[in-house]
PQR file of N, CA, C, O and H, with PARSE charges and radii, in Angstrom:
ATOM      1  N   MET A   1       0.947  -1.083  -0.152 -0.4000 1.5000
ATOM      2  CA  MET A   1      -0.061   0.358   0.147 -0.0000 2.0000
ATOM      3  C   MET A   1       0.881   1.218  -0.159  0.5500 1.7000
ATOM      4  O   MET A   1       2.064   1.016   0.114 -0.5500 1.4000
ATOM      5  N   ASN A   2       0.436   2.291  -0.773 -0.4000 1.5000
ATOM      6  CA  ASN A   2       1.374   3.510  -0.909 -0.0000 2.0000
ATOM      7  C   ASN A   2       0.976   4.433   0.226  0.5500 1.7000
ATOM      8  O   ASN A   2      -0.194   4.777   0.389 -0.5500 1.4000
ATOM      9  H   ASN A   2      -0.525   2.455  -0.995  0.4000 1.0000
ATOM     10  N   ASN A   3       1.873   4.788   0.931 -0.4000 1.5000
ATOM     11  CA  ASN A   3       1.563   5.473   2.024 -0.0000 2.0000
ATOM     12  C   ASN A   3       1.954   6.943   1.662  0.5500 1.7000
ATOM     13  O   ASN A   3       2.394   7.624   2.589 -0.5500 1.4000
ATOM     14  H   ASN A   3       2.824   4.508   0.799  0.4000 1.0000
ATOM     15  N   ARG A   4       1.852   7.492   0.472 -0.4000 1.5000
ATOM     16  CA  ARG A   4       2.465   8.802   0.243 -0.0000 2.0000
ATOM     17  C   ARG A   4       1.284   9.372  -0.094  0.5500 1.7000
ATOM     18  O   ARG A   4       0.545   8.617  -0.726 -0.5500 1.4000
ATOM     19  H   ARG A   4       1.495   6.940  -0.281  0.4000 1.0000
ATOM     20  N   ASP A   5       0.721  10.837   0.197 -0.4000 1.5000
ATOM     21  CA  ASP A   5       0.162  11.875  -0.206 -0.0000 2.0000
ATOM     22  C   ASP A   5       0.101  12.165  -1.412  0.5500 1.7000
ATOM     23  O   ASP A   5       1.158  11.866  -1.967 -0.5500 1.4000
ATOM     24  H   ASP A   5       1.322  11.450   0.710  0.4000 1.0000
ATOM     25  N   ARG A   6      -0.845  12.734  -2.278 -0.4000 1.5000
ATOM     26  CA  ARG A   6      -0.624  13.326  -3.824 -0.0000 2.0000
ATOM     27  C   ARG A   6       0.117  14.503  -3.560  0.5500 1.7000
ATOM     28  O   ARG A   6       0.933  14.791  -4.436 -0.5500 1.4000
ATOM     29  H   ARG A   6      -1.703  12.977  -1.827  0.4000 1.0000
ATOM     30  N   LYS A   7       0.037  15.359  -2.453 -0.4000 1.5000
ATOM     31  CA  LYS A   7       1.171  16.474  -2.142 -0.0000 2.0000
ATOM     32  C   LYS A   7       2.270  16.417  -1.943  0.5500 1.7000
ATOM     33  O   LYS A   7       3.054  17.365  -2.003 -0.5500 1.4000
ATOM     34  H   LYS A   7      -0.626  15.125  -1.741  0.4000 1.0000
ATOM     35  N   ASP A   8       2.569  15.097  -1.624 -0.4000 1.5000
ATOM     36  CA  ASP A   8       3.898  14.967  -1.269 -0.0000 2.0000
ATOM     37  C   ASP A   8       4.827  15.073  -2.145  0.5500 1.7000
ATOM     38  O   ASP A   8       4.437  14.860  -3.293 -0.5500 1.4000
ATOM     39  H   ASP A   8       1.932  14.327  -1.575  0.4000 1.0000
ATOM     40  N   PRO A   9       6.091  15.365  -2.009 -0.5600 1.5000
ATOM     41  CA  PRO A   9       7.101  15.722  -3.260  0.2800 2.0000
ATOM     42  C   PRO A   9       7.152  14.372  -3.900  0.5500 1.7000
ATOM     43  O   PRO A   9       6.874  13.373  -3.236 -0.5500 1.4000
ATOM     44  N   PRO A  10       7.539  14.284  -5.324 -0.5600 1.5000
ATOM     45  CA  PRO A  10       7.601  13.156  -5.686  0.2800 2.0000
ATOM     46  C   PRO A  10       8.798  12.185  -5.416  0.5500 1.7000
ATOM     47  O   PRO A  10       9.949  12.588  -5.246 -0.5500 1.4000
ATOM     48  N   ASP A  11       8.429  10.887  -5.393 -0.4000 1.5000
ATOM     49  CA  ASP A  11       9.788  10.093  -5.100 -0.0000 2.0000
ATOM     50  C   ASP A  11      10.405   9.745  -6.328  0.5500 1.7000
ATOM     51  O   ASP A  11       9.958   9.221  -7.348 -0.5500 1.4000
ATOM     52  H   ASP A  11       7.494  10.560  -5.531  0.4000 1.0000
ATOM     53  N   PRO A  12      11.927  10.294  -5.892 -0.5600 1.5000
ATOM     54  CA  PRO A  12      13.016  10.199  -6.921  0.2800 2.0000
ATOM     55  C   PRO A  12      13.353   8.382  -7.437  0.5500 1.7000
ATOM     56  O   PRO A  12      14.239   7.974  -8.190 -0.5500 1.4000
ATOM     57  N   THR A  13      12.541   7.782  -6.882 -0.4000 1.5000
ATOM     58  CA  THR A  13      12.748   6.415  -7.276 -0.0000 2.0000
ATOM     59  C   THR A  13      11.982   5.900  -7.920  0.5500 1.7000
ATOM     60  O   THR A  13      12.142   4.774  -8.391 -0.5500 1.4000
ATOM     61  H   THR A  13      11.822   8.112  -6.270  0.4000 1.0000
ATOM     62  N   GLU A  14      10.659   6.835  -8.133 -0.4000 1.5000
ATOM     63  CA  GLU A  14       9.502   6.236  -8.792 -0.0000 2.0000
ATOM     64  C   GLU A  14       9.785   6.714 -10.077  0.5500 1.7000
ATOM     65  O   GLU A  14      10.053   7.912  -9.982 -0.5500 1.4000
ATOM     66  H   GLU A  14      10.529   7.750  -7.750  0.4000 1.0000
ATOM     67  N   ASP A  15       9.846   6.331 -11.216 -0.4000 1.5000
ATOM     68  CA  ASP A  15       9.824   6.756 -12.875 -0.0000 2.0000
ATOM     69  C   ASP A  15       8.459   6.583 -13.454  0.5500 1.7000
ATOM     70  O   ASP A  15       8.063   5.448 -13.719 -0.5500 1.4000
ATOM     71  H   ASP A  15       9.628   5.358 -11.293  0.4000 1.0000
ATOM     72  N   ARG A  16       7.756   7.574 -13.657 -0.4000 1.5000
ATOM     73  CA  ARG A  16       6.516   7.406 -14.362 -0.0000 2.0000
ATOM     74  C   ARG A  16       6.399   8.501 -15.265  0.5500 1.7000
ATOM     75  O   ARG A  16       6.346   9.653 -14.836 -0.5500 1.4000
ATOM     76  H   ARG A  16       8.078   8.496 -13.442  0.4000 1.0000
ATOM     77  N   ASP A  17       6.343   8.176 -16.759 -0.4000 1.5000
ATOM     78  CA  ASP A  17       6.534   9.085 -17.776 -0.0000 2.0000
ATOM     79  C   ASP A  17       4.969   8.870 -18.272  0.5500 1.7000
ATOM     80  O   ASP A  17       4.598   9.740 -19.060 -0.5500 1.4000
ATOM     81  H   ASP A  17       6.386   7.239 -17.107  0.4000 1.0000
ATOM     82  N   CYS A  18       4.333   8.214 -18.060 -0.4000 1.5000
ATOM     83  CA  CYS A  18       2.933   8.138 -18.629 -0.0000 2.0000
ATOM     84  C   CYS A  18       1.832   8.744 -17.822  0.5500 1.7000
ATOM     85  O   CYS A  18       1.860   8.261 -16.690 -0.5500 1.4000
ATOM     86  H   CYS A  18       4.634   7.507 -17.420  0.4000 1.0000
ATOM     87  N   PRO A  19       1.193   9.326 -17.922 -0.5600 1.5000
ATOM     88  CA  PRO A  19      -0.260  10.094 -17.057  0.2800 2.0000
ATOM     89  C   PRO A  19      -0.636   8.751 -16.616  0.5500 1.7000
ATOM     90  O   PRO A  19      -0.162   7.672 -16.970 -0.5500 1.4000
ATOM     91  N   GLU A  20      -1.706   9.043 -15.659 -0.4000 1.5000
ATOM     92  CA  GLU A  20      -2.384   8.256 -14.973 -0.0000 2.0000
ATOM     93  C   GLU A  20      -3.658   7.630 -15.842  0.5500 1.7000
ATOM     94  O   GLU A  20      -4.246   8.395 -16.607 -0.5500 1.4000
ATOM     95  H   GLU A  20      -2.090   9.920 -15.372  0.4000 1.0000
ATOM     96  N   THR A  21      -4.083   6.265 -15.734 -0.4000 1.5000
ATOM     97  CA  THR A  21      -5.060   5.837 -16.518 -0.0000 2.0000
ATOM     98  C   THR A  21      -6.357   6.360 -16.038  0.5500 1.7000
ATOM     99  O   THR A  21      -6.377   7.032 -15.007 -0.5500 1.4000
ATOM    100  H   THR A  21      -3.606   5.644 -15.113  0.4000 1.0000
ATOM    101  N   PRO A  22      -7.350   6.133 -16.640 -0.5600 1.5000
ATOM    102  CA  PRO A  22      -8.804   6.487 -16.192  0.2800 2.0000
ATOM    103  C   PRO A  22      -9.392   5.293 -14.991  0.5500 1.7000
ATOM    104  O   PRO A  22     -10.445   5.459 -14.375 -0.5500 1.4000
ATOM    105  N   GLN A  23      -8.745   4.435 -14.864 -0.4000 1.5000
ATOM    106  CA  GLN A  23      -9.278   3.479 -13.900 -0.0000 2.0000
ATOM    107  C   GLN A  23      -8.022   3.915 -12.505  0.5500 1.7000
ATOM    108  O   GLN A  23      -8.521   3.931 -11.380 -0.5500 1.4000
ATOM    109  H   GLN A  23      -7.890   4.301 -15.364  0.4000 1.0000
ATOM    110  N   GLU A  24      -6.593   4.221 -12.596 -0.4000 1.5000
ATOM    111  CA  GLU A  24      -6.001   4.642 -11.754 -0.0000 2.0000
ATOM    112  C   GLU A  24      -6.590   6.078 -11.032  0.5500 1.7000
ATOM    113  O   GLU A  24      -6.622   6.169  -9.805 -0.5500 1.4000
ATOM    114  H   GLU A  24      -6.188   4.207 -13.510  0.4000 1.0000
ATOM    115  N   ARG A  25      -7.081   7.259 -11.975 -0.4000 1.5000
ATOM    116  CA  ARG A  25      -7.710   8.054 -11.466 -0.0000 2.0000
ATOM    117  C   ARG A  25      -8.805   7.851 -10.586  0.5500 1.7000
ATOM    118  O   ARG A  25      -8.983   8.383  -9.490 -0.5500 1.4000
ATOM    119  H   ARG A  25      -7.055   7.185 -12.972  0.4000 1.0000
ATOM    120  N   ARG A  26      -9.494   7.058 -11.156 -0.4000 1.5000
ATOM    121  CA  ARG A  26     -11.166   6.632 -10.318 -0.0000 2.0000
ATOM    122  C   ARG A  26     -10.794   6.143  -8.927  0.5500 1.7000
ATOM    123  O   ARG A  26     -11.397   6.593  -7.953 -0.5500 1.4000
ATOM    124  H   ARG A  26      -9.350   6.626 -12.046  0.4000 1.0000
ATOM    125  N   GLU A  27      -9.622   5.051  -8.764 -0.4000 1.5000
ATOM    126  CA  GLU A  27      -9.095   4.799  -7.520 -0.0000 2.0000
ATOM    127  C   GLU A  27      -8.471   5.649  -6.897  0.5500 1.7000
ATOM    128  O   GLU A  27      -8.866   5.673  -5.732 -0.5500 1.4000
ATOM    129  H   GLU A  27      -9.132   4.686  -9.556  0.4000 1.0000
ATOM    130  N   ARG A  28      -7.535   6.502  -7.132 -0.4000 1.5000
ATOM    131  CA  ARG A  28      -6.990   7.746  -6.672 -0.0000 2.0000
ATOM    132  C   ARG A  28      -7.912   8.437  -5.733  0.5500 1.7000
ATOM    133  O   ARG A  28      -7.764   8.577  -4.519 -0.5500 1.4000
ATOM    134  H   ARG A  28      -7.215   6.482  -8.079  0.4000 1.0000
ATOM    135  N   LYS A  29      -9.065   8.922  -6.627 -0.4000 1.5000
ATOM    136  CA  LYS A  29     -10.545  10.017  -6.333 -0.0000 2.0000
ATOM    137  C   LYS A  29     -11.062   9.116  -5.187  0.5500 1.7000
ATOM    138  O   LYS A  29     -11.149   9.650  -4.082 -0.5500 1.4000
ATOM    139  H   LYS A  29      -9.184   8.809  -7.614  0.4000 1.0000
ATOM    140  N   GLN A  30     -11.465   7.633  -5.326 -0.4000 1.5000
ATOM    141  CA  GLN A  30     -12.221   7.184  -4.214 -0.0000 2.0000
ATOM    142  C   GLN A  30     -11.144   7.281  -3.102  0.5500 1.7000
ATOM    143  O   GLN A  30     -11.545   7.837  -2.080 -0.5500 1.4000
ATOM    144  H   GLN A  30     -11.394   7.199  -6.224  0.4000 1.0000
ATOM    145  N   HIS A  31      -9.797   6.831  -3.095 -0.4000 1.5000
ATOM    146  CA  HIS A  31      -9.379   6.954  -1.640 -0.0000 2.0000
ATOM    147  C   HIS A  31      -8.845   8.165  -1.031  0.5500 1.7000
ATOM    148  O   HIS A  31      -8.523   8.311   0.148 -0.5500 1.4000
ATOM    149  H   HIS A  31      -9.472   6.378  -3.925  0.4000 1.0000
ATOM    150  N   GLU A  32      -8.781   9.162  -2.139 -0.4000 1.5000
ATOM    151  CA  GLU A  32      -9.118  10.785  -1.352 -0.0000 2.0000
ATOM    152  C   GLU A  32     -10.338  10.846  -0.573  0.5500 1.7000
ATOM    153  O   GLU A  32     -10.454  11.364   0.538 -0.5500 1.4000
ATOM    154  H   GLU A  32      -9.043   9.043  -3.097  0.4000 1.0000
ATOM    155  N   SER A  33     -11.451  10.133  -1.415 -0.4000 1.5000
ATOM    156  CA  SER A  33     -12.792  10.416  -0.863 -0.0000 2.0000
ATOM    157  C   SER A  33     -12.929   9.808   0.631  0.5500 1.7000
ATOM    158  O   SER A  33     -13.421  10.417   1.582 -0.5500 1.4000
ATOM    159  H   SER A  33     -11.357   9.712  -2.318  0.4000 1.0000
ATOM    160  N   GLU A  34     -12.371   8.411   0.666 -0.4000 1.5000
ATOM    161  CA  GLU A  34     -12.555   7.650   1.981 -0.0000 2.0000
ATOM    162  C   GLU A  34     -11.601   8.473   2.904  0.5500 1.7000
ATOM    163  O   GLU A  34     -11.903   8.740   4.067 -0.5500 1.4000
ATOM    164  H   GLU A  34     -11.972   7.916  -0.106  0.4000 1.0000
ATOM    165  N   ASN A  35     -10.516   8.830   2.360 -0.4000 1.5000
ATOM    166  CA  ASN A  35      -9.439   9.567   3.750 -0.0000 2.0000
ATOM    167  C   ASN A  35     -10.382  10.408   4.104  0.5500 1.7000
ATOM    168  O   ASN A  35     -10.806  10.289   5.253 -0.5500 1.4000
ATOM    169  H   ASN A  35     -10.270   8.613   1.415  0.4000 1.0000
ATOM    170  N   HIS A  36     -11.005  11.556   3.163 -0.4000 1.5000
ATOM    171  CA  HIS A  36     -11.703  12.620   3.771 -0.0000 2.0000
ATOM    172  C   HIS A  36     -12.858  12.288   4.763  0.5500 1.7000
ATOM    173  O   HIS A  36     -13.145  12.945   5.764 -0.5500 1.4000
ATOM    174  H   HIS A  36     -10.661  11.653   2.230  0.4000 1.0000
ATOM    175  N   ASP A  37     -13.485  11.133   4.307 -0.4000 1.5000
ATOM    176  CA  ASP A  37     -14.782  10.960   5.031 -0.0000 2.0000
ATOM    177  C   ASP A  37     -14.073  10.380   6.603  0.5500 1.7000
ATOM    178  O   ASP A  37     -14.638  10.670   7.658 -0.5500 1.4000
ATOM    179  H   ASP A  37     -13.252  10.600   3.493  0.4000 1.0000
ATOM    180  N   GLU A  38     -13.171   9.792   6.590 -0.4000 1.5000
ATOM    181  CA  GLU A  38     -12.710   9.098   7.716 -0.0000 2.0000
ATOM    182  C   GLU A  38     -12.365  10.079   8.494  0.5500 1.7000
ATOM    183  O   GLU A  38     -12.867   9.933   9.608 -0.5500 1.4000
ATOM    184  H   GLU A  38     -12.712   9.557   5.733  0.4000 1.0000
ATOM    185  N   ALA A  39     -11.478  11.383   8.360 -0.4000 1.5000
ATOM    186  CA  ALA A  39     -10.977  12.152   8.934 -0.0000 2.0000
ATOM    187  C   ALA A  39     -12.287  13.456   9.450  0.5500 1.7000
ATOM    188  O   ALA A  39     -12.125  14.294  10.338 -0.5500 1.4000
ATOM    189  H   ALA A  39     -11.070  11.501   7.455  0.4000 1.0000
ATOM    190  N   LEU A  40     -13.250  13.317   8.784 -0.4000 1.5000
ATOM    191  CA  LEU A  40     -14.647  13.984   9.011 -0.0000 2.0000
ATOM    192  C   LEU A  40     -15.348  13.098  10.310  0.5500 1.7000
ATOM    193  O   LEU A  40     -15.732  13.597  11.368 -0.5500 1.4000
ATOM    194  H   LEU A  40     -13.381  12.637   8.063  0.4000 1.0000
ATOM    195  N   GLU A  41     -15.400  11.793   9.969 -0.4000 1.5000
ATOM    196  CA  GLU A  41     -15.781  11.087  11.071 -0.0000 2.0000
ATOM    197  C   GLU A  41     -15.003  11.116  12.443  0.5500 1.7000
ATOM    198  O   GLU A  41     -15.599  11.024  13.516 -0.5500 1.4000
ATOM    199  H   GLU A  41     -15.088  11.389   9.110  0.4000 1.0000
ATOM    200  N   GLU A  42     -13.619  11.252  12.339 -0.4000 1.5000
ATOM    201  CA  GLU A  42     -12.781  11.263  13.593 -0.0000 2.0000
ATOM    202  C   GLU A  42     -12.871  12.519  14.301  0.5500 1.7000
ATOM    203  O   GLU A  42     -12.604  12.595  15.500 -0.5500 1.4000
ATOM    204  H   GLU A  42     -13.135  11.327  11.467  0.4000 1.0000
ATOM    205  N   THR A  43     -13.312  13.705  13.466 -0.4000 1.5000
ATOM    206  CA  THR A  43     -13.504  14.906  14.026 -0.0000 2.0000
ATOM    207  C   THR A  43     -15.031  15.154  14.804  0.5500 1.7000
ATOM    208  O   THR A  43     -15.348  15.783  15.814 -0.5500 1.4000
ATOM    209  H   THR A  43     -13.530  13.643  12.492  0.4000 1.0000
ATOM    210  N   PHE A  44     -15.622  14.529  14.044 -0.4000 1.5000
ATOM    211  CA  PHE A  44     -17.477  14.932  14.734 -0.0000 2.0000
ATOM    212  C   PHE A  44     -17.707  14.174  16.243  0.5500 1.7000
ATOM    213  O   PHE A  44     -17.355  13.023  16.503 -0.5500 1.4000
ATOM    214  H   PHE A  44     -15.365  14.019  13.223  0.4000 1.0000
ATOM    215  N   PRO A  45     -18.322  15.024  17.074 -0.5600 1.5000
ATOM    216  CA  PRO A  45     -18.639  15.909  16.836  0.2800 2.0000
ATOM    217  C   PRO A  45     -17.815  17.443  17.372  0.5500 1.7000
ATOM    218  O   PRO A  45     -17.457  17.615  18.537 -0.5500 1.4000
ATOM    219  N   ALA A  46     -17.680  18.152  16.601 -0.4000 1.5000
ATOM    220  CA  ALA A  46     -16.757  19.257  16.737 -0.0000 2.0000
ATOM    221  C   ALA A  46     -17.384  20.427  16.108  0.5500 1.7000
ATOM    222  O   ALA A  46     -18.101  20.229  15.127 -0.5500 1.4000
ATOM    223  H   ALA A  46     -17.970  18.012  15.654  0.4000 1.0000
ATOM    224  N   SER A  47     -17.200  21.667  16.564 -0.4000 1.5000
ATOM    225  CA  SER A  47     -17.466  22.893  16.442 -0.0000 2.0000
ATOM    226  C   SER A  47     -16.646  23.450  15.011  0.5500 1.7000
ATOM    227  O   SER A  47     -17.076  24.353  14.293 -0.5500 1.4000
ATOM    228  H   SER A  47     -16.618  21.827  17.361  0.4000 1.0000
ATOM    229  N   ASP A  48     -15.472  22.748  14.803 -0.4000 1.5000
ATOM    230  CA  ASP A  48     -14.499  23.154  13.764 -0.0000 2.0000
ATOM    231  C   ASP A  48     -14.452  22.603  12.508  0.5500 1.7000
ATOM    232  O   ASP A  48     -14.339  21.384  12.636 -0.5500 1.4000
ATOM    233  H   ASP A  48     -15.123  22.015  15.386  0.4000 1.0000
ATOM    234  N   PRO A  49     -14.490  22.969  11.211 -0.5600 1.5000
ATOM    235  CA  PRO A  49     -14.248  21.965  10.184  0.2800 2.0000
ATOM    236  C   PRO A  49     -13.008  21.691   9.879  0.5500 1.7000
ATOM    237  O   PRO A  49     -12.070  22.484   9.968 -0.5500 1.4000
ATOM    238  N   VAL A  50     -12.938  20.230   9.398 -0.4000 1.5000
ATOM    239  CA  VAL A  50     -11.903  19.681   9.142 -0.0000 2.0000
ATOM    240  C   VAL A  50     -10.682  20.817   8.425  0.5500 1.7000
ATOM    241  O   VAL A  50     -10.868  21.383   7.347 -0.5500 1.4000
ATOM    242  H   VAL A  50     -13.699  19.586   9.325  0.4000 1.0000
ATOM    243  N   SER A  51      -9.683  20.953   9.110 -0.4000 1.5000
ATOM    244  CA  SER A  51      -8.730  22.092   8.137 -0.0000 2.0000
ATOM    245  C   SER A  51      -7.775  21.004   6.987  0.5500 1.7000
ATOM    246  O   SER A  51      -7.376  19.859   7.195 -0.5500 1.4000
ATOM    247  H   SER A  51      -9.532  20.494   9.985  0.4000 1.0000
ATOM    248  N   PRO A  52      -7.642  21.724   5.960 -0.5600 1.5000
ATOM    249  CA  PRO A  52      -6.981  21.167   4.734  0.2800 2.0000
ATOM    250  C   PRO A  52      -5.367  21.113   5.164  0.5500 1.7000
ATOM    251  O   PRO A  52      -4.711  21.865   5.885 -0.5500 1.4000
ATOM    252  N   PHE A  53      -5.012  19.945   4.443 -0.4000 1.5000
ATOM    253  CA  PHE A  53      -3.576  19.650   4.640 -0.0000 2.0000
ATOM    254  C   PHE A  53      -2.986  20.664   3.708  0.5500 1.7000
ATOM    255  O   PHE A  53      -3.366  21.025   2.594 -0.5500 1.4000
ATOM    256  H   PHE A  53      -5.545  19.334   3.858  0.4000 1.0000
ATOM    257  N   VAL A  54      -1.828  21.084   4.532 -0.4000 1.5000
ATOM    258  CA  VAL A  54      -0.769  22.270   3.900 -0.0000 2.0000
ATOM    259  C   VAL A  54       0.860  21.603   4.065  0.5500 1.7000
ATOM    260  O   VAL A  54       1.556  21.546   5.078 -0.5500 1.4000
ATOM    261  H   VAL A  54      -1.519  20.792   5.437  0.4000 1.0000
ATOM    262  N   PRO A  55       1.104  21.218   2.911 -0.5600 1.5000
ATOM    263  CA  PRO A  55       2.517  20.515   3.039  0.2800 2.0000
ATOM    264  C   PRO A  55       3.780  21.426   3.374  0.5500 1.7000
ATOM    265  O   PRO A  55       3.821  22.603   3.014 -0.5500 1.4000
ATOM    266  N   ALA A  56       4.493  21.002   3.867 -0.4000 1.5000
ATOM    267  CA  ALA A  56       5.418  21.990   4.341 -0.0000 2.0000
ATOM    268  C   ALA A  56       6.587  22.076   3.297  0.5500 1.7000
ATOM    269  O   ALA A  56       6.839  21.076   2.625 -0.5500 1.4000
ATOM    270  H   ALA A  56       4.461  20.046   4.160  0.4000 1.0000
ATOM    271  N   LYS A  57       7.204  23.061   3.159 -0.4000 1.5000
ATOM    272  CA  LYS A  57       8.381  23.457   2.011 -0.0000 2.0000
ATOM    273  C   LYS A  57       9.155  22.496   2.040  0.5500 1.7000
ATOM    274  O   LYS A  57       9.434  22.002   3.133 -0.5500 1.4000
ATOM    275  H   LYS A  57       6.999  23.873   3.705  0.4000 1.0000
ATOM    276  N   THR A  58       9.712  21.972   0.833 -0.4000 1.5000
ATOM    277  CA  THR A  58      11.013  21.152   0.934 -0.0000 2.0000
ATOM    278  C   THR A  58      12.263  21.834   0.844  0.5500 1.7000
ATOM    279  O   THR A  58      12.568  22.710   0.035 -0.5500 1.4000
ATOM    280  H   THR A  58       9.486  22.373  -0.055  0.4000 1.0000
ATOM    281  N   PRO A  59      13.131  21.221   1.987 -0.5600 1.5000
ATOM    282  CA  PRO A  59      14.337  22.229   1.774  0.2800 2.0000
ATOM    283  C   PRO A  59      15.116  22.186   0.651  0.5500 1.7000
ATOM    284  O   PRO A  59      14.998  21.287  -0.183 -0.5500 1.4000
ATOM    285  N   ASP A  60      15.919  23.101   0.557 -0.4000 1.5000
ATOM    286  CA  ASP A  60      16.568  23.457  -0.388 -0.0000 2.0000
ATOM    287  C   ASP A  60      17.810  22.775  -0.457  0.5500 1.7000
ATOM    288  O   ASP A  60      18.600  23.021  -1.368 -0.5500 1.4000
ATOM    289  H   ASP A  60      16.015  23.831   1.234  0.4000 1.0000
TER
END
């Protein structure tokens, strides 16, 4: 299972020259939706909304 978020910097060991297939896109979007739903359930009930993920800047 991939433990990386799509917002993480690219993995230099991963060589991907072709764009994702429609099936891969559906699976990625489904996974993102499930993660969002789980985060929402874990914060309920709460008065504050789920905060969006803001990745840290990569060191230069």
